[in-house]
N, C-alpha and C positions, 0 to 999 in steps of 0.2 A: 504494499499500499504506500502511496506517495503522500508527502506532506509539503506544503508550500512554506518557504522561508523567504523573508523579504528584508531588504536593507535600502536605505536612501543615501546616495552619495552625490554631493554637489547638485542637489535638487532633483536627481533622477532616481526613480524607484526601480529596484531590481528584484524580481521574483524568480525563485528557482524551486523546482520540485525535486525532492529527495526522498529516499527510503526513510520510513518512520524513525528507525533507530538512529541513523546518522543525522537526520533532521533534528531530533531531540538533543543530541550531543552538540551539534553545530549551533543551535539556538542558545544553549548555555554558554558556549565559547564566545559567541557574538555579543551576548549581553555583557560579558566581561570587557570586551574590546571596543564596543560601539554604543552610540545612542540608538537603540533599536526602535525607539518611538519617534525620533526626529531625524534631522539631516546630519550627515557626517561630511567633513571636507576631505580633500585628497590627502592632506597631511595626516589625518587620523587613520585613514586607510593604509598609508605607507607605514606608519608606526606599528600598527597591528600586524602587518605583513612581516616586518622585520622582527618583531617580538616573537611571532609564531615560528619563523624560520630559525631564530636563535634557539628556541626550545627544541626544534627538530634536530638541529645540529648537535646539541648536547645529548639528545637521545641516541643519535647515530653513533656518537663517540662512545657512549656507554655500551651500546650493543656491540660495537667492534671490540672493546676491551673484554667483554664477557666472552665473545666468540674466540678471541685470541687465547684466553685462559682455558676454555674448553678444548681447544685444539692442542694446547700444550700438555694437557692431562691425558689426551687420547694416545 
């Protein structure tokens, strides 16, 4: 089942349909990063993008460290 998620950036409303489980997760994340009831400027969008990619980078580093440890033990 699909669920609609919406965000306004620079006065333009963007609506996307996502799987329910991912839509619920994304909605919570967006509420932490954006004004989900009003307008967001490009700067807000850029900062959120950089913040999330920083988190992804850290997770990738941690995963690689764990993989290296597992390979060393094998």
